[in-house]
Backbone bond lengths (Angstrom), bond angles and torsions (degrees), N, CA, C in turn:
res aa  C-N    CA-C-N  psi(-1)  N-CA   C-N-CA  omega(-1)  CA-C   N-CA-C  phi
1 M - - - 1.392 - - 1.671 106.54 -
2 P 1.302 110.15 125.71 1.441 115.19 179.15 1.492 118.97 -70.23
3 V 1.302 119.93 146.53 1.476 124.02 -174.62 1.503 106.98 -134.75
4 K 1.356 113.67 157.37 1.425 120.29 177.51 1.530 100.10 -115.14
5 I 1.427 119.49 129.21 1.507 125.72 179.00 1.489 105.22 -113.78
6 T 1.354 113.75 129.53 1.316 123.13 179.26 1.475 114.78 -130.31
7 H 1.324 120.41 109.28 1.440 124.79 -178.91 1.506 106.29 -89.46
8 K 1.512 113.33 124.34 1.486 115.89 -175.77 1.404 111.37 -161.93
9 M 1.382 113.45 171.92 1.488 122.28 167.32 1.525 104.43 -76.57
10 L 1.324 113.54 114.48 1.564 118.88 -174.89 1.615 107.33 -84.77
11 A 1.227 120.10 -16.70 1.445 118.70 -176.21 1.487 108.80 -172.57
12 Q 1.328 118.49 147.48 1.488 129.18 171.96 1.506 106.12 -151.12
13 R 1.360 116.50 119.45 1.515 118.41 -176.54 1.431 109.05 -157.06
14 L 1.372 107.73 130.33 1.466 125.78 173.38 1.692 99.76 -79.83
15 M 1.249 112.83 121.03 1.627 110.93 178.29 1.504 111.97 -72.43
16 G 1.207 113.84 116.85 1.567 117.79 -173.70 1.601 110.73 -85.66
17 T 1.289 112.74 -14.70 1.477 124.81 -177.81 1.466 115.19 -132.36
18 T 1.304 118.93 163.98 1.552 122.28 169.48 1.374 113.02 -85.24
19 A 1.259 118.83 -11.24 1.564 122.45 177.23 1.468 110.49 -70.70
20 P 1.363 112.22 148.07 1.530 115.30 173.37 1.489 110.46 -55.22
21 S 1.257 122.65 135.29 1.477 125.10 -179.75 1.462 111.49 -136.39
22 L 1.381 114.31 152.72 1.565 118.98 179.84 1.438 111.95 -71.61
23 L 1.365 113.39 125.68 1.442 123.37 175.06 1.611 110.23 -87.38
24 Y 1.438 107.75 -49.92 1.498 115.70 -176.14 1.397 105.64 -155.25
25 Q 1.404 112.28 141.19 1.543 122.45 164.36 1.450 112.00 -139.40
26 C 1.376 109.04 142.19 1.514 114.35 -174.82 1.600 106.95 -61.43
27 P 1.378 113.02 139.06 1.396 119.95 -170.33 1.632 111.09 -64.74
28 D 1.260 114.48 -29.96 1.572 119.06 -174.77 1.563 112.04 -156.21
29 Q 1.222 111.83 174.25 1.457 117.74 177.30 1.494 114.27 -64.52
30 Y 1.312 122.48 -24.94 1.386 126.80 178.86 1.440 124.28 -82.21
31 T 1.454 112.86 -4.14 1.354 121.72 -172.79 1.500 111.67 -112.42
32 K 1.459 117.62 141.48 1.380 122.32 173.81 1.576 102.80 -120.11
33 A 1.320 114.66 143.60 1.391 117.21 178.83 1.731 103.36 -113.68
34 Y 1.290 110.31 139.39 1.461 114.80 177.36 1.597 104.17 -115.58
35 I 1.165 117.67 113.76 1.443 124.23 -176.52 1.544 110.09 -91.85
36 R 1.416 118.49 119.71 1.449 120.87 -173.46 1.482 106.09 -111.26
37 N 1.223 127.66 -26.87 1.312 128.68 178.22 1.485 118.50 -147.84
38 I 1.482 117.37 138.10 1.376 119.76 177.22 1.562 106.02 -130.52
39 T 1.277 118.31 117.94 1.463 125.76 176.40 1.511 106.45 -96.00
40 V 1.376 116.74 138.65 1.432 125.89 175.06 1.510 106.38 -124.04
41 A 1.385 114.92 125.96 1.467 118.33 -176.73 1.453 107.50 -123.38
42 N 1.336 116.75 124.84 1.496 119.20 169.87 1.474 107.07 -93.25
43 V 1.360 110.92 118.64 1.561 119.37 -172.37 1.427 111.03 -100.98
44 T 1.417 116.10 14.98 1.555 112.38 -178.74 1.626 105.81 -117.00
45 G 1.325 110.34 178.49 1.429 120.34 178.99 1.521 115.67 -85.04
46 G 1.382 120.54 4.92 1.375 122.23 -175.53 1.581 107.05 -133.45
47 N 1.296 119.73 161.33 1.330 129.46 -177.55 1.521 105.10 -69.73
48 L 1.385 114.27 142.47 1.514 121.26 176.80 1.504 109.06 -139.17
49 S 1.294 118.92 171.88 1.501 126.51 169.18 1.449 111.07 -122.07
50 Y 1.382 112.48 162.61 1.339 121.16 176.96 1.529 114.79 -143.45
51 S 1.245 124.05 167.56 1.447 128.21 -177.37 1.499 104.29 -142.70
52 L 1.445 115.03 142.39 1.489 123.42 169.72 1.518 112.94 -127.64
53 W 1.297 116.77 142.41 1.487 123.69 174.36 1.318 114.55 -134.14
54 I 1.402 121.01 139.42 1.466 126.88 173.60 1.445 105.98 -113.53
55 N 1.390 120.63 128.14 1.381 121.26 -174.44 1.646 103.14 -140.59
56 Q 1.337 112.04 124.67 1.402 114.98 -169.78 1.616 110.31 -87.11
57 G 1.398 111.01 -9.62 1.515 115.63 -178.42 1.422 118.14 -120.76
58 G 1.374 118.45 15.77 1.464 119.22 178.45 1.617 109.95 160.47
59 T 1.304 105.45 -149.46 1.585 115.29 -177.71 1.483 113.72 -117.52
60 A 1.385 118.64 13.94 1.408 122.08 -179.36 1.619 104.61 -68.39
61 T 1.402 115.37 146.88 1.449 119.88 -177.86 1.420 109.72 -124.15
62 G 1.300 125.86 43.29 1.442 126.71 171.32 1.547 117.50 -67.21
63 D 1.258 115.10 171.08 1.563 112.49 -173.64 1.543 107.49 -70.23
64 Q 1.352 125.14 -16.38 1.372 123.30 -178.88 1.621 113.59 -76.26
65 F 1.377 111.53 -8.96 1.540 118.44 174.21 1.534 110.05 -110.06
66 C 1.354 123.65 -1.41 1.434 127.00 -175.01 1.631 110.08 -71.40
67 M 1.423 107.58 130.23 1.485 114.36 167.56 1.420 114.19 -108.66
68 A 1.366 119.78 -16.17 1.449 126.91 178.20 1.483 106.99 -159.80
69 K 1.241 115.75 121.49 1.506 124.82 -174.77 1.471 113.62 -115.80
70 S 1.298 119.45 118.25 1.482 123.58 -179.50 1.442 120.42 35.69
71 V 1.430 110.81 50.17 1.383 123.05 177.06 1.532 114.21 -78.24
72 T 1.304 116.20 125.03 1.637 120.96 -176.86 1.408 109.27 -74.04
73 I 1.398 114.94 131.76 1.357 119.91 173.51 1.619 108.51 -124.94
74 N 1.335 115.94 127.66 1.440 122.60 -174.88 1.532 114.03 -58.86
75 A 1.217 119.72 154.04 1.471 125.20 178.28 1.604 107.12 -54.59
76 N 1.358 114.53 145.75 1.413 123.85 178.16 1.511 113.76 39.81
77 S 1.285 115.73 51.79 1.583 119.26 179.90 1.499 111.81 -141.85
78 T 1.281 116.76 170.59 1.453 125.69 -178.83 1.523 114.17 -129.98
79 T 1.307 115.72 152.78 1.455 118.15 174.66 1.597 104.54 -140.19
80 Q 1.244 107.23 157.14 1.547 114.50 -179.71 1.502 116.12 -130.17
81 F 1.303 117.52 140.75 1.440 117.40 163.39 1.520 106.22 -109.54
82 S 1.291 116.24 122.47 1.476 116.32 -176.18 1.504 111.63 -133.20
83 L 1.319 114.80 136.12 1.486 122.23 178.79 1.446 106.61 -118.07
84 Y 1.443 115.27 140.05 1.373 122.62 -171.36 1.639 109.15 -114.30
85 S 1.247 108.53 172.67 1.542 115.14 175.71 1.542 107.28 49.44
86 D 1.325 115.65 -140.95 1.554 118.33 -170.62 1.464 107.97 -84.42
87 I 1.172 128.02 15.79 1.426 125.89 -174.52 1.619 110.17 -99.60
88 A 1.289 115.24 129.97 1.483 116.97 175.34 1.572 113.38 -157.36
89 W 1.340 114.21 158.60 1.442 116.31 165.47 1.446 109.55 -72.81
90 V 1.299 120.26 128.46 1.441 124.48 -177.03 1.519 107.88 -110.88
91 L 1.262 112.03 132.07 1.627 126.00 169.02 1.436 105.34 -109.46
92 D 1.315 119.67 131.40 1.406 124.21 -163.48 1.622 108.10 -129.58
93 G 1.133 120.60 97.33 1.501 129.38 -178.03 1.439 121.43 85.46
94 A 1.431 119.22 176.15 1.269 128.99 -168.27 1.456 118.01 -48.79
95 S 1.318 119.96 -38.25 1.480 124.93 -174.95 1.545 110.53 -99.42
96 A 1.229 122.41 4.63 1.496 122.37 171.40 1.443 110.10 -74.14
97 S 1.361 119.81 135.25 1.442 122.86 179.68 1.461 113.85 -147.28
98 L 1.276 114.85 154.74 1.490 129.77 169.49 1.510 109.54 -103.29
99 M 1.295 117.66 121.14 1.550 123.79 -179.02 1.515 108.75 -111.24
100 G 1.329 118.32 152.51 1.481 122.76 171.84 1.419 110.72 -142.25
101 S 1.369 117.39 156.56 1.387 121.03 163.60 1.484 114.75 -143.79
102 S 1.320 119.19 174.26 1.445 124.48 -167.93 1.533 102.08 -143.28
103 S 1.350 116.48 148.02 1.455 121.75 179.24 1.431 116.87 -78.51
104 A 1.477 113.53 -10.39 1.446 124.05 177.60 1.435 112.75 -138.59
105 A 1.160 125.67 132.79 1.501 131.60 176.19 1.552 102.35 -60.09
106 N 1.324 110.77 136.11 1.449 124.28 175.53 1.578 113.42 62.48
107 G 1.268 112.88 29.62 1.437 113.73 -175.47 1.554 118.95 -118.89
108 I 1.364 112.15 -17.89 1.508 118.86 174.94 1.512 107.66 -121.93
109 T 1.360 117.08 141.69 1.422 127.59 167.22 1.551 110.23 -114.25
110 F 1.228 112.85 129.36 1.481 121.67 169.81 1.556 112.54 -104.52
111 T 1.334 110.91 133.38 1.512 118.98 175.10 1.512 110.03 -128.86
112 V 1.270 111.48 123.70 1.559 120.28 -171.38 1.526 107.04 -109.48
113 F 1.280 121.03 132.10 1.439 120.00 174.02 1.520 102.82 -126.44
114 G 1.451 120.05 145.76 1.289 123.94 176.97 1.544 114.06 -177.69
115 T 1.337 117.26 -154.43 1.401 126.62 -179.34 1.448 115.25 -133.13
116 E 1.348 122.54 131.49 1.421 125.35 178.39 1.643 102.36 -102.34
117 V 1.280 113.19 132.62 1.507 118.67 175.39 1.475 106.65 -121.93
118 T 1.352 120.89 116.68 1.429 129.06 -175.09 1.593 110.51 -115.51
119 E 1.301 108.96 123.10 1.501 113.03 171.01 1.506 108.91 -67.28
120 L 1.343 116.39 137.90 1.496 123.68 178.74 1.561 111.12 -101.06
C-alpha cells in the first residue's frame, strides 16, 4: 500500500489557558503521527509547571493518558523530550490526540516535531 511521508513541525502553541488543550490531532483516519521531539519552553520570569497527555481515542486527560504530570520548569528555560532512531510516540487515526496544559496562561509554549504517514 502506498503512503505519503511528511516530516514536519506538528504543533507549536503558546498555552493561552490553564485548561488542558489540544496540541495535535491526526487529520484523518488514514494518518499516523510519529512524534519524535517535544520542546517545552517557559517564557515567563517565574517557575511554572506543565502536563502532557497522549490519548488514542479522543481528548480526555485522565491519569491513564498522562505522560508528564505537573512537571516544574524553571523561569525562562526549556526542556525536551526526544526519541531517536526508530522510536516514537505514535498517534493512530483521526481521534488520536496530544494534549497539554500550563499552570499559568501564556506561560508555556509547546513545540512538537515528528512525521505524518498517510495511507494513499
